[in-house]
Structure formats: C-alpha cells, structure tokens
C-alpha positions in Angstrom: -77.9 5.7 28.2 -74.5 4.2 28.9 -73.8 3.4 32.6 -72.0 6.0 34.8 -68.7 4.5 36.1 -66.8 5.3 39.2 -64.1 2.8 38.7 -61.8 2.4 35.7 -61.4 -1.0 34.0 -58.0 -1.3 35.7 -59.7 -0.6 39.1 -62.3 -3.3 38.6 -59.6 -5.8 37.5 -57.6 -5.1 40.6 -60.7 -5.6 42.8 -61.4 -8.9 41.1 -57.8 -10.1 41.7 -58.0 -8.9 45.3 -61.2 -10.9 45.8 -59.6 -14.1 44.5 -56.6 -13.5 46.7 -58.8 -13.1 49.8 -60.7 -16.3 49.0 -57.4 -18.3 48.4 -55.2 -16.9 51.2 -57.5 -15.5 53.9 -60.3 -18.0 53.3 -63.7 -18.2 54.8 -64.5 -19.5 58.4 -66.5 -22.7 57.7 -67.1 -25.7 59.9 -70.1 -27.5 58.4 -68.7 -31.0 57.7 -71.0 -32.1 54.8 -70.4 -29.0 52.8 -66.7 -29.0 53.7 -66.3 -32.5 52.2 -68.0 -31.3 48.9 -65.6 -28.3 48.8 -62.5 -30.3 49.5 -63.4 -32.9 46.9 -63.6 -30.0 44.4 -60.1 -28.8 45.3 -60.5 -26.5 48.3 -58.2 -26.8 51.3 -59.1 -26.3 54.9 -56.8 -24.9 57.5 -57.7 -23.6 61.0 -61.4 -23.9 60.1 -61.0 -21.7 57.1 -61.7 -22.8 53.6 -59.3 -21.7 50.9 -60.7 -21.5 47.4 -58.5 -22.0 44.4 -59.0 -19.1 41.9 -59.8 -21.6 39.0 -62.6 -23.2 41.0 -64.1 -19.8 41.8 -64.1 -18.7 38.2 -65.4 -22.0 36.9 -68.3 -21.7 39.3 -69.0 -18.1 38.2 -69.0 -19.3 34.6 -71.5 -22.1 35.3 -74.1 -19.9 37.1 -77.3 -18.7 35.5 -76.7 -15.0 35.6 -80.0 -13.9 34.1 -82.6 -15.6 36.3 -86.3 -15.1 35.8 -88.8 -14.5 38.6 -92.5 -14.8 38.1 -95.7 -13.7 39.9 -98.9 -15.6 40.2 -100.4 -13.1 37.7 -97.8 -14.2 35.1 -95.7 -11.0 35.5 -92.1 -11.9 34.6 -89.0 -10.0 35.8 -85.9 -11.1 33.8 -83.0 -9.9 35.9 -79.9 -8.8 33.9 -81.9 -8.1 30.7 -81.3 -4.3 30.8 -84.4 -3.3 32.8 -84.2 -1.7 36.2 -86.5 -3.3 38.8 -87.4 -2.0 42.3 -88.4 -3.9 45.4 -89.1 -3.0 48.9 -87.2 -3.4 52.2 -87.7 -6.8 53.8 -87.8 -7.6 57.5 -88.5 -4.2 59.2 -89.4 -4.5 62.9 -91.3 -1.2 63.5 -93.9 1.0 61.7 -93.5 4.7 61.5 -97.0 6.3 61.6 -96.5 9.3 59.4 -99.9 10.8 60.5 -99.0 11.0 64.1 -95.2 11.1 63.9 -94.9 8.1 66.2 -93.3 4.6 66.0 -94.8 1.3 67.1 -94.0 -2.4 66.7 -95.4 -4.0 63.6 -98.3 -6.4 63.8 -99.4 -9.3 61.5 -102.0 -7.0 60.0 -99.3 -4.5 59.2 -97.4 -7.3 57.4 -100.4 -8.1 55.3 -101.3 -4.5 54.6 -97.8 -3.6 53.5 -97.7 -6.4 50.9 -101.2 -5.3 49.6 -100.1 -1.7 49.3 -96.9 -2.7 47.5 -99.0 -4.8 45.1 -100.8 -1.6 44.0 -97.6 0.5 43.4 -96.7 0.4 39.8 -92.9 1.0 40.3 -92.6 -1.8 42.9 -91.9 -4.6 40.6 -91.1 -7.4 43.1 -92.5 -7.7 46.6 -90.5 -8.9 49.6 -92.3 -9.6 52.9 -92.0 -6.3 54.6 -92.6 -6.5 58.4 -91.5 -9.2 60.8 -94.5 -10.6 62.7 -94.2 -10.4 66.5 -93.9 -13.3 68.9 -92.6 -15.8 66.3 -89.5 -17.9 66.9 -86.4 -17.0 64.9 -86.5 -20.4 63.2 -90.0 -19.9 61.9 -89.9 -16.1 61.2 -89.1 -16.2 57.5 -91.8 -18.8 56.8 -94.4 -16.8 58.6 -93.4 -13.7 56.6 -93.6 -15.7 53.3 -97.0 -17.2 54.3 -98.4 -13.7 55.1 -97.1 -12.3 51.7 -98.4 -14.9 49.2 -102.1 -14.2 49.4 -101.7 -10.4 49.3 -99.9 -9.8 46.0 -99.9 -11.2 42.5 -96.5 -9.8 41.7 -93.3 -11.8 41.8 -92.4 -12.5 45.5 -88.8 -12.5 46.6 -88.6 -14.8 49.6 -87.4 -13.2 52.8 -83.9 -13.7 54.2 -83.4 -17.2 55.5 -80.9 -18.8 57.9 -81.9 -22.5 58.1 -82.2 -25.4 55.7 -85.8 -26.3 56.7 -86.9 -22.8 55.6 -85.8 -23.6 52.0 -87.8 -26.8 51.9 -91.0 -25.3 53.2 -90.7 -22.0 51.1 -90.3 -24.2 48.0 -93.5 -26.0 48.9 -95.4 -22.8 49.6 -94.2 -21.2 46.3 -95.4 -24.3 44.4 -98.9 -23.8 45.8 -99.3 -20.5 44.0 -97.6 -21.8 40.8 -94.0 -20.6 41.4 -91.5 -23.3 40.6 -88.3 -23.5 42.6 -86.1 -22.1 39.8 -88.2 -18.9 39.8 -88.0 -18.4 43.5 -85.3 -16.2 45.1 -84.2 -16.7 48.7 -81.5 -14.5 50.2 -78.9 -15.6 52.8 -76.4 -13.4 54.6 -73.0 -14.7 55.4 -71.6 -13.2 58.6 -68.9 -10.6 58.2 -66.1 -10.9 58.2 -66.0 -14.0 55.9 -67.9 -16.5 58.0 -70.5 -19.1 57.0 -72.1 -20.7 60.0 -73.3 -24.3 59.9 -77.0 -23.6 59.5 -76.3 -21.2 56.6 -74.1 -23.8 54.9 -76.9 -26.3 55.2 -79.3 -23.7 53.7 -77.0 -23.1 50.7 -77.0 -26.8 50.1 -80.8 -27.0 50.3 -81.2 -24.0 47.9 -78.9 -25.7 45.4 -80.7 -29.0 45.8 -84.0 -27.5 44.8 -82.6 -25.1 42.2 -83.7 -21.9 44.0 -82.2 -18.6 42.8 -79.5 -17.6 45.2 -79.3 -14.0 46.4 -76.3 -14.2 48.7 -76.6 -11.0 50.7 -73.4 -10.0 52.6 -74.0 -7.0 54.9 -70.5 -5.9 56.0 -70.1 -2.6 57.9 -67.1 -0.6 56.8 -64.9 0.2 59.7 -66.4 -2.5 62.0 -66.8 -5.8 60.2 -64.9 -4.9 57.0 -62.2 -2.3 56.1 -62.9 1.4 56.5 -62.1 1.9 52.8 -65.0 1.5 50.4 -63.1 -0.6 47.8 -61.6 -2.8 50.6 -65.1 -3.5 52.0 -66.5 -4.1 48.5 -63.8 -6.7 47.8 -64.5 -8.5 51.1 -68.2 -8.3 50.3 -67.6 -9.9 46.9 -65.6 -12.7 48.5 -68.5 -13.3 50.9 -70.9 -13.5 48.0 -68.8 -15.8 45.8 -67.9 -18.4 48.5 -71.4 -19.8 48.9 -71.9 -19.5 45.1 -69.0 -22.0 44.7 -70.7 -24.6 46.9 -74.1 -24.1 45.1 -72.6 -24.5 41.6 -70.7 -27.7 42.6 -74.0 -29.2 43.8 -76.2 -27.9 41.0 -74.3 -26.3 38.1 -76.4 -23.6 36.4 -78.7 -22.6 39.3 -79.6 -19.0 39.2 -77.7 -16.3 41.1 -78.3 -12.6 41.8 -75.1 -10.8 42.8 -76.0 -8.6 45.8 -74.3 -6.2 48.1 -75.5 -4.4 51.3 -72.4 -2.7 52.4 -73.0 0.1 55.0 -70.3 2.3 56.5 -69.8 2.9 60.2 -71.1 6.1 61.6 -68.2 6.7 64.0 -70.1 9.1 66.2 -72.9 6.6 67.0 -71.7 3.2 66.0 -74.7 2.8 63.7 -74.7 2.3 59.9 -74.1 5.5 57.9 -76.6 6.2 55.2 -74.8 9.1 53.4 -73.6 9.3 49.8 -70.9 6.7 50.4 -73.7 4.1 50.5 -74.6 5.1 46.9 -71.0 5.0 45.8 -70.6 1.6 47.4 -73.7 0.4 45.5 -72.4 1.8 42.2 -69.1 0.1 42.6 -70.8 -3.2 43.6 -72.7 -2.9 40.3 -69.5 -2.5 38.3 -67.8 -5.5 40.0 -70.9 -7.7 39.6 -71.2 -6.8 36.0 -67.6 -7.6 35.5 -68.5 -11.2 36.3 -71.6 -11.0 34.1 -74.2 -11.1 37.0 -77.4 -9.2 37.4 -76.8 -7.0 40.4 -79.1 -6.0 43.3 -78.0 -3.3 45.7 -79.3 -0.7 48.1 -81.5 2.0 46.7 -83.8 3.9 49.0 -81.7 3.9 52.1 -81.6 6.4 54.9 -80.9 6.7 58.7 -83.8 9.2 59.0 -86.6 8.6 61.5 -89.3 10.8 59.8 -90.3 11.9 56.4 -87.9 14.9 56.6 -85.3 16.6 54.4 -82.6 14.1 55.5 -84.8 11.3 54.4 -85.3 12.7 50.9 -81.7 13.8 50.5 -80.2 10.4 51.4 -82.6 8.2 49.6 -82.6 10.3 46.4 -78.8 10.1 46.2 -78.6 6.5 47.1 -81.1 5.5 44.5 -79.9 7.7 41.6 -76.2 6.9 41.8 -76.4 3.0 41.5 -79.3 3.4 39.0 -77.1 5.5 36.7 -74.3 2.9 37.2 -76.5 0.3 35.6 -78.0 -1.6 38.6 -80.4 -4.3 37.6 -82.5 -4.1 40.8 -82.7 -1.6 43.7 -84.0 -2.4 47.1 -85.4 -0.4 49.9 -88.9 0.9 49.0 -90.4 2.0 52.3 -87.2 1.7 54.3 -86.4 4.1 57.2 -84.0 4.1 60.1 -81.5 1.9 58.2 -83.9 -0.9 57.8 -85.3 -1.1 61.3 -88.5 0.7 60.5 -90.8 1.2 57.6 -93.8 3.4 56.7 -96.8 3.1 54.4 -96.5 6.7 53.4 -92.8 6.1 52.6 -93.7 3.3 50.3 -95.9 5.6 48.3 -93.2 8.3 48.2 -90.6 5.8 47.0 -92.9 4.7 44.2 -92.9 8.2 43.0 -89.2 8.6 43.4 -88.7 5.3 41.5 -90.6 6.7 38.6 -88.3 9.7 38.5 -85.2 7.5 38.7 -86.5 5.4 35.8 -86.9 8.6 33.8 -83.4 9.8 34.8 -81.9 6.5 33.6 -83.6 6.7 30.2 -81.6 9.8 29.5 -82.1 11.9 26.4 -82.5 11.3 22.7 -81.2 13.4 19.9 -82.9 11.7 17.0 -84.9 13.7 14.5 -88.2 13.1 16.3 -86.8 14.6 19.6 -84.8 17.4 18.1 -88.1 18.5 16.6 -86.6 20.8 14.0 -89.7 20.5 11.6 -92.0 21.2 14.5 -90.1 24.3 15.4 -90.2 25.5 11.8 -93.9 24.8 11.5 -94.7 26.7 14.7 -92.6 29.7 13.8 -94.4 29.9 10.5 -97.8 29.8 12.1 -99.2 29.9 15.7 -95.9 30.4 17.5 -97.4 28.1 20.2 -96.5 24.5 20.8 -99.5 23.6 23.1 -101.7 22.7 20.2 -99.2 20.5 18.3 -99.7 16.8 18.0 -96.0 16.4 18.7 -96.5 18.0 22.2 -99.4 15.6 23.1 -97.5 12.6 21.7 -94.5 13.2 24.0 -96.5 14.2 27.0 -98.2 10.8 26.7 -95.0 9.1 25.7 -93.1 9.7 29.0 -90.9 12.7 28.2 -91.9 14.1 31.6 -92.0 12.1 34.8 -95.3 13.6 35.9 -95.3 13.3 39.6 -98.6 12.9 41.4 -97.6 13.9 44.9 -95.3 16.9 44.5 -96.6 20.4 44.9 -96.5 22.1 41.4 -98.7 25.2 42.0 -97.6 28.8 42.5 -97.1 30.2 46.0 -100.4 32.2 45.7 -102.4 29.1 44.7 -100.8 27.0 47.5 -101.2 29.7 50.1 -104.8 30.1 49.3 -105.7 26.5 49.9 -107.7 25.6 53.0 -105.0 23.0 53.9 -101.4 23.8 52.9 -100.4 20.2 52.2 -96.9 19.0 51.4 -95.7 15.9 49.6 -95.8 13.7 52.7 -99.4 14.7 53.4 -100.4 13.6 49.9 -98.5 10.3 50.4 -100.3 9.6 53.7 -103.7 10.2 52.1 -102.7 8.0 49.0 -101.6 5.1 51.2 -104.8 5.3 53.1 -106.8 5.3 49.9 -105.0 2.3 48.5 -105.5 0.3 51.6 -109.2 1.2 51.5 -109.7 0.4 47.9 -107.1 -2.0 46.5 -108.3 -5.6 46.2 -105.8 -8.4 45.4 -107.2 -11.4 43.6 -107.4 -14.0 46.4 -106.0 -17.4 46.5 -108.7 -20.1 46.3 -109.7 -21.9 49.5 -107.8 -25.0 48.6 -104.6 -23.0 48.2 -105.1 -21.3 51.5 -105.7 -24.7 53.2 -102.5 -26.1 51.6 -100.4 -23.2 52.8 -101.8 -23.7 56.3 -100.9 -27.4 56.1 -97.3 -26.6 55.1 -97.0 -24.1 58.0 -98.3 -26.7 60.4 -95.9 -29.3 59.2 -93.0 -26.7 59.6 -94.1 -25.9 63.1 -94.3 -29.6 64.1 -90.9 -30.5 62.7 -88.6 -31.5 65.6 -86.3 -28.6 66.3 -83.1 -30.7 66.2 -84.0 -32.0 62.7 -84.0 -28.4 61.4 -80.2 -28.1 61.8 
C-alpha cells in the first residue's frame, strides 16, 4: 500500500533546505584535529570550533553512500534495508529489568543480557537483534564490547552492534563479527552525536574507524525537543537530520560508498517532569523522519515500540501501538524498540513477547487490502448463494486463512465473556506473555558457536581489556 504522508513535497523540500542551511551557517561543534583536516581539505571551513559544511559537499556525500545496506546473520538470514520490507529490532542498552510476574524492577545481570538475546532469537517478528541489557560493573569504554560479546553466541539472526563511543570499539567489534562470519560491510554500529550539533573527539575518531573498516553507519542523533532541540517537531527533525548528515560526510570522504542507515531518535520534552515524552508526537516525528530520509534515498530506522510506561498497562499499549503504527504506515524500513519500557531505561521479557505479537499486526496493517478478483470473491459468493449459503467449507476460506488475511494473534483473549469468566484463572494478554516468555527461555536452544570461536572471542576481549587506556582515544 502507498505510504501515509504527514508532510507535503513542498514541506520536505523546505526541511531539506533548512538542513543544508544549518550545516552551512550554524555548523557543528567539532574539535578533533585529524578529522577536521580531512573536512577542511574537502572544502569545509572552521570558525569558533564549528565546522561549516558546503551544501554541494553534503549532497555529493549523500549521493555516494550505499543507501541499501545488507546485514546478515550467522544462519545466513539476510535483511536488505531499503528494499521495501519492514524489519523490527529490539531496544538496545536497557539498564533495568521489569519483572512482569511480580511487578517489580531490578538491575539487569549478565544472565539477563544473554537470556534477552536468546528470547529475541526465538521471536519471528524480531528480524535483527541488538544487545539488550547493559552488563553491570563494566567500564564505559568496554561496555559496548561486552554487550556484543554476550550477544553473538545466543542468536543466529543478524546482530546490530550496540551504540559505540570510541574508536577502539569499532576495531574489536569488527574482529568479533568476523569470528562468526560477518564481514565489516555487513556489520552496523550506531553512534550518537551530542545534541545540539556536537561531535566530540572520541566520536569523530569512531566515525573515522567505521569508515576505515567499511562498517555500516547508523548515525543515531537523539535530540529532545524543547531541551536540546527546538520545541517544534519539524525544527527538531531538521536539527536531527543535520546531526545525522555531518558524520556521514566525513565517512564518505574517507570511504566513498560505505553503507548508511538514516536514523532518528527524537523525543519531546515532557514539561511537567523534564523527561522524554512518549505520546503520539513521537510517532509523528518518526513518520516525518521517514519522509525526509526517503527524500535522500536512504533506508530509515526510527522509534517504534516506545513508551514512558513502567508496567504492562493501558498507557503502555496505547503509546507503543500508536508509535509503531504511524511510522510503519509512513513507509519506515526498520522500527526499533521491541521490549522497551520507561523510555528505554528498562525492558521486560514479557514485553518482548507482546511486541512480537504487535509487530505481526503492524505488518498486516501495512500490507493493506487487495481488490483483485481473488479477494473480491464474486464467484465464491455466487457459488455459496446457489448452494450451502455457508463460507466455512469453501477452499477459498481455508486458502486465505492460511495465506495471512487475518493476523491471528496468539496472546489476545478471543473468547466470549461466559467462556472467559468460567475459566479457573481469568488470564489477560500480559499473563499469557509472561508464560510464553518463560516457555521460550526453558525450551529454545540456539545453535552454539564452536569452542574455537568462543576461544577467539575471549582472546579479542582480553586484548581489548589490556589495551592501554590512553591509546583508545
């Protein structure tokens, strides 16, 4: 079905022109000398520690980028981003676990990190896995590498590397990916510029390293409208776009044609608490980001299952349903956030299972309707009216039940009140999700890495730990 649009072509053109104006006149705060030299040699100017990007250079860099990158799992599964399919992946980097059975929160453990990846491996509508929980008691400079190490043995699906900050993380992530058969050009790593419009030295070095190895860039700006970007949605999206394109320019100068995923993680300020607002504006921002990213020809990854909720309650379902459906209908290539709660601070095993079901319904929604002869079913109606006057026994009915006309949910309550009331336990959707998560973690077995691969991953981690701290910068 055609994408749902929230901006006119004229609106998108105006936002594009505003992005170029910001990059040329406001510039990006940038002090990393090696990368500044590269940018200046390419035609950028620097004034008051801000890089000004010529519009022609920006657009030349956009044109060079590989906008349809391919990511691959060790089972051979391929996700071709930008090819018309909608892919889902989980939240990455949650600190806490919500225990849906007891209604309590606790800090995540290393076992939680492993179990989350294994659970996601079993969910059919989670197409790509990102390391979910942050391990405790790990230094910031080693955090992403530990997350990646804990993820690789526990899924055969494509793995998106966690968010990185430092150049050494790129080098060691590339080595670890190679151990399980993932070449650098099929590995994605995300890096977040600091809003507003700032790329710190360690991040600039990481961009250079990603370009050097040919890693797929998923520049991940996370402005907060009203705090670190304008209060208006389109103003924040324009700033977000500038924050995404600036590191892209550096990468394409170093390695023309390296893969890029255009991302946006704009959240709006909740003025009553100072936290990020997870209401319908988040879905609108994601949809507009999709339109602007598609204007440049990129595959686009935005928020999907996002909420401020702390439990599996009505607010949770209301916010994540809106925030997934709106950008999906706008044509998003990839939606994030499976399992996310509390605006990304917390996650839940039961929530992952619920989101898998919601993703299936969103995929059905996006397929839309068909009015061809097969679906209009005129001949079937005539046949039934001339005979049994019942559609249940028709081959047409069975064909389309099996063919996906209905998104047959597994967790939702579909019985009558009397049937439900008569059950020994009156379970709701969350109860079924808790039980399903427990079942998967009991039964699902991921094909293991061989001992030599495990030994090599440990060797790489040891080398990363031993690297002198000052050489990482």
